[in-house]
C-alpha positions in Angstrom: 1.5 -4.1 10.7 -2.0 -3.9 9.2 -1.7 -0.1 9.0 1.6 -0.4 7.1 0.1 -2.8 4.6 -3.0 -0.6 4.1 -0.9 2.5 3.7 1.3 0.8 1.1 -1.8 -0.4 -0.9 -3.3 3.1 -0.8 -0.1 4.7 -1.8 0.5 2.4 -4.7 -3.1 2.6 -5.9 -2.4 6.2 -6.7 0.7 5.4 -8.7 -0.7 6.5 -12.0 2.5 7.8 -13.8 2.9 9.9 -16.9 5.0 8.5 -19.8 7.9 10.7 -18.7 7.8 9.4 -15.1 7.8 5.8 -16.4 10.9 6.6 -18.4 12.6 7.9 -15.2 11.5 4.7 -13.3 12.8 2.4 -16.0 16.1 4.4 -16.3 16.6 4.2 -12.5 15.9 0.5 -12.6 18.5 -0.1 -15.3 21.0 2.2 -13.6 20.8 0.1 -10.4 21.5 -3.1 -12.4 17.8 -4.2 -12.7 15.8 -5.3 -15.7 12.7 -3.2 -16.5 9.7 -5.2 -17.5 7.3 -2.6 -18.9 4.5 -5.0 -19.5 4.4 -5.8 -15.8 5.5 -2.4 -14.4 8.3 -4.0 -12.4 12.1 -3.9 -12.0 13.5 -7.4 -11.8 16.8 -7.7 -9.9 16.0 -4.5 -8.0 17.5 -3.3 -4.8 15.3 -2.2 -1.9 16.7 1.4 -1.6 16.0 2.2 -5.2 12.5 0.7 -4.9 11.8 2.7 -1.8 13.1 5.9 -3.4 10.7 5.4 -6.4 7.7 4.4 -4.3 7.5 0.8 -5.4 6.6 -2.4 -3.5 9.7 -4.5 -2.9 9.7 -8.3 -2.8 12.9 -10.0 -1.8 11.9 -13.5 -3.0 9.5 -13.6 -6.0 9.2 -16.6 -8.3 11.4 -16.6 -11.4 8.3 -18.0 -13.2 5.8 -15.5 -11.8 4.7 -14.4 -15.3 4.4 -17.9 -16.8 2.0 -19.8 -14.5 1.6 -22.5 -17.1 5.3 -23.3 -17.2 6.0 -26.9 -16.5 9.6 -26.5 -15.5 10.6 -23.7 -13.1 13.8 -23.4 -11.1 13.3 -22.8 -7.4 15.1 -19.5 -7.0 14.4 -16.1 -5.5 14.2 -13.0 -7.7 14.2 -9.6 -6.0 11.5 -7.5 -7.7 10.2 -3.9 -7.3 6.6 -3.7 -8.5 4.6 -0.6 -9.4 0.8 -0.5 -9.6 -0.7 1.6 -12.3 -0.1 2.2 -15.9 1.5 4.8 -18.1 -0.6 7.5 -19.6 
């Protein structure tokens, strides 16, 4: 299990994508019914097969308020998210 986690971290740490590749990732996200959040390099509402295909890190149950830690009201719901480490350029 530890080897899998370390491998995932090492693989994602090299996820420096060009602008064209980010366009492809965002398009694949939208095609699969997800919402691309470019400021966080993630596809909200993603499906695991698409995330695996693009080399992302899939979370089945992330917080709907994960980007608003100061939010006072947050519904308790799971949001599937495919996250990518690295930035464009």
